[in-house]
SEDOTI-534454 format. One record per residue (C-alpha): residue number from 1; x, y negated, z negated. Coordinates in nm, 3 decimals, m for minus. Each point is the difference from the previous one (the first is absolute). Layout:
REM residues N
<NUM,<X,Y,Z>>
...
END
This chain:
REM residues 177
<1,<m0.023,m0.004,m0.007>>
<2,<0.301,m0.226,m0.071>>
<3,<0.165,0.087,0.334>>
<4,<m0.329,m0.086,0.185>>
<5,<m0.022,m0.385,m0.157>>
<6,<0.409,m0.033,0.024>>
<7,<m0.064,0.053,0.382>>
<8,<m0.308,m0.224,0.042>>
<9,<0.157,m0.245,m0.159>>
<10,<0.291,0.060,0.258>>
<11,<m0.186,m0.015,0.255>>
<12,<m0.188,m0.347,m0.123>>
<13,<0.304,m0.133,m0.071>>
<14,<0.201,0.059,0.295>>
<15,<m0.308,m0.123,0.285>>
<16,<m0.024,m0.298,m0.233>>
<17,<0.321,m0.159,0.107>>
<18,<0.061,m0.287,0.234>>
<19,<0.107,0.127,0.311>>
<20,<0.354,m0.116,0.071>>
<21,<m0.094,m0.124,0.384>>
<22,<0.067,m0.375,0.049>>
<23,<m0.386,m0.182,0.077>>
<24,<0.023,m0.174,0.308>>
<25,<m0.194,m0.350,0.016>>
<26,<m0.147,m0.093,0.343>>
<27,<m0.080,m0.291,0.047>>
<28,<m0.154,m0.179,0.292>>
<29,<0.220,m0.181,0.221>>
<30,<m0.137,m0.283,0.234>>
<31,<0.147,m0.194,0.301>>
<32,<0.089,m0.342,m0.137>>
<33,<m0.241,m0.155,0.229>>
<34,<m0.236,0.230,m0.163>>
<35,<0.088,m0.103,m0.349>>
<36,<m0.027,m0.392,0.103>>
<37,<m0.360,0.032,0.113>>
<38,<m0.047,0.171,m0.355>>
<39,<0.159,m0.265,m0.206>>
<40,<m0.211,m0.262,0.231>>
<41,<m0.307,0.121,m0.121>>
<42,<0.099,0.041,m0.378>>
<43,<0.075,m0.361,0.050>>
<44,<m0.336,m0.068,0.137>>
<45,<m0.173,0.169,m0.260>>
<46,<0.198,m0.175,m0.286>>
<47,<m0.059,m0.346,0.201>>
<48,<m0.371,0.082,0.017>>
<49,<m0.011,0.078,m0.349>>
<50,<0.162,m0.281,m0.119>>
<51,<m0.217,m0.263,0.218>>
<52,<m0.307,0.165,m0.149>>
<53,<0.154,m0.031,m0.395>>
<54,<0.088,m0.363,0.113>>
<55,<m0.350,m0.059,0.088>>
<56,<m0.173,0.154,m0.336>>
<57,<0.212,m0.238,m0.209>>
<58,<m0.082,m0.288,0.176>>
<59,<m0.380,0.059,m0.051>>
<60,<0.036,0.207,m0.347>>
<61,<m0.280,m0.209,m0.150>>
<62,<m0.273,0.173,0.295>>
<63,<0.076,0.334,m0.064>>
<64,<m0.025,0.011,m0.371>>
<65,<m0.333,m0.199,0.030>>
<66,<m0.105,0.236,0.260>>
<67,<0.108,0.294,m0.202>>
<68,<m0.212,m0.126,m0.287>>
<69,<m0.305,m0.092,0.173>>
<70,<0.001,0.343,0.129>>
<71,<0.057,0.137,m0.346>>
<72,<m0.333,m0.188,m0.152>>
<73,<m0.191,0.149,0.304>>
<74,<0.071,0.325,m0.047>>
<75,<m0.123,0.016,m0.414>>
<76,<m0.298,m0.154,0.091>>
<77,<m0.293,0.211,0.048>>
<78,<m0.304,m0.087,0.163>>
<79,<m0.348,m0.077,m0.218>>
<80,<m0.280,0.210,0.135>>
<81,<m0.313,m0.149,m0.014>>
<82,<m0.313,0.174,0.085>>
<83,<m0.226,m0.118,0.255>>
<84,<m0.241,m0.081,m0.184>>
<85,<0.127,m0.303,m0.162>>
<86,<0.181,m0.116,0.274>>
<87,<m0.164,m0.333,0.159>>
<88,<m0.208,0.032,0.272>>
<89,<0.153,m0.137,0.321>>
<90,<m0.112,m0.285,0.143>>
<91,<m0.153,0.101,0.371>>
<92,<0.237,m0.124,0.256>>
<93,<m0.219,m0.253,0.290>>
<94,<0.024,0.194,0.315>>
<95,<0.135,m0.182,0.262>>
<96,<m0.275,m0.031,0.338>>
<97,<0.121,0.112,0.268>>
<98,<m0.056,m0.195,0.356>>
<99,<m0.050,0.234,0.241>>
<100,<m0.023,m0.130,0.373>>
<101,<m0.315,0.056,0.195>>
<102,<0.002,0.289,0.255>>
<103,<0.120,m0.085,0.349>>
<104,<m0.313,m0.066,0.231>>
<105,<m0.040,0.343,0.246>>
<106,<0.104,m0.108,0.328>>
<107,<m0.261,0.077,0.302>>
<108,<0.072,0.304,0.110>>
<109,<0.033,m0.019,0.377>>
<110,<m0.180,0.262,0.243>>
<111,<0.149,0.259,0.190>>
<112,<m0.022,m0.043,0.370>>
<113,<m0.232,0.281,0.155>>
<114,<0.273,0.197,0.131>>
<115,<0.163,0.079,m0.308>>
<116,<m0.331,0.110,m0.155>>
<117,<m0.070,0.221,0.265>>
<118,<0.346,0.170,0.019>>
<119,<m0.046,0.049,m0.450>>
<120,<m0.334,0.184,0.108>>
<121,<0.138,0.225,0.235>>
<122,<0.311,0.092,m0.207>>
<123,<m0.272,0.058,m0.268>>
<124,<m0.204,0.203,0.251>>
<125,<0.318,0.229,0.105>>
<126,<0.061,0.065,m0.401>>
<127,<m0.325,0.126,m0.062>>
<128,<m0.028,0.194,0.321>>
<129,<0.349,0.149,m0.056>>
<130,<m0.130,0.078,m0.351>>
<131,<m0.257,0.200,0.157>>
<132,<0.201,0.171,0.213>>
<133,<0.256,0.120,m0.246>>
<134,<m0.311,0.113,m0.246>>
<135,<m0.188,0.203,0.253>>
<136,<0.076,0.325,m0.121>>
<137,<m0.023,m0.063,m0.384>>
<138,<m0.304,0.115,m0.186>>
<139,<m0.160,m0.316,m0.113>>
<140,<m0.096,m0.140,0.329>>
<141,<m0.201,0.343,0.116>>
<142,<m0.288,m0.179,0.083>>
<143,<0.012,m0.187,0.325>>
<144,<0.039,m0.377,m0.055>>
<145,<0.102,0.055,m0.344>>
<146,<0.329,m0.138,0.089>>
<147,<m0.088,m0.297,0.192>>
<148,<m0.248,m0.100,m0.260>>
<149,<0.255,0.014,m0.319>>
<150,<0.230,m0.186,0.212>>
<151,<m0.237,m0.275,0.087>>
<152,<m0.128,m0.017,m0.370>>
<153,<0.399,m0.088,m0.131>>
<154,<m0.043,m0.277,0.343>>
<155,<m0.302,m0.145,m0.185>>
<156,<0.151,m0.020,m0.321>>
<157,<0.353,m0.125,0.122>>
<158,<m0.186,m0.269,0.197>>
<159,<m0.233,m0.101,m0.297>>
<160,<0.353,m0.079,m0.200>>
<161,<0.172,m0.200,0.308>>
<162,<m0.291,m0.128,0.162>>
<163,<0.120,m0.209,0.282>>
<164,<0.271,0.143,0.163>>
<165,<0.283,m0.257,m0.071>>
<166,<0.286,0.262,m0.090>>
<167,<0.151,0.335,0.027>>
<168,<m0.175,0.062,m0.335>>
<169,<m0.312,0.203,0.128>>
<170,<0.264,0.176,0.173>>
<171,<0.228,0.165,m0.309>>
<172,<m0.353,0.047,m0.185>>
<173,<m0.071,0.233,0.223>>
<174,<0.284,0.199,0.016>>
<175,<m0.002,m0.004,m0.376>>
<176,<m0.380,0.153,0.028>>
<177,<0.142,0.270,0.218>>
END
């Protein structure tokens, strides 16, 4: 048992000594241009710090007052007042907005008869083309039912856009079909 203890102590102390190899200190070495660049940066930072330190010295009273004010603001607590005890606010006067009168509607110039005829022909073409497309549709099996549907649609659109002055009636018919 004594031998075991002695051996373990010998082993622990033999591994614990410092190595005899010299340690190499590696330091980063830079070129002289780079070193000068580093020094200029450090000098610039020091100069800026010194500049702001001087500014603070000049205006120290203002800085001290601000810090005291900020501390006082932080320590104050806002008093909470229930709504029922608050004074009733006086209603603000509402300003009357002046509205310009609506512009007068300009008289609509009637379309020439040629344009009206063109629009009527286009409407008739759309209606007949729809009936030709839907001829095998079971919805229009009875004779004349498609023609009746398109005539009803034309009547609805014509009442909406009674005098033909624009192409709105055509877009109404297209949307209905």
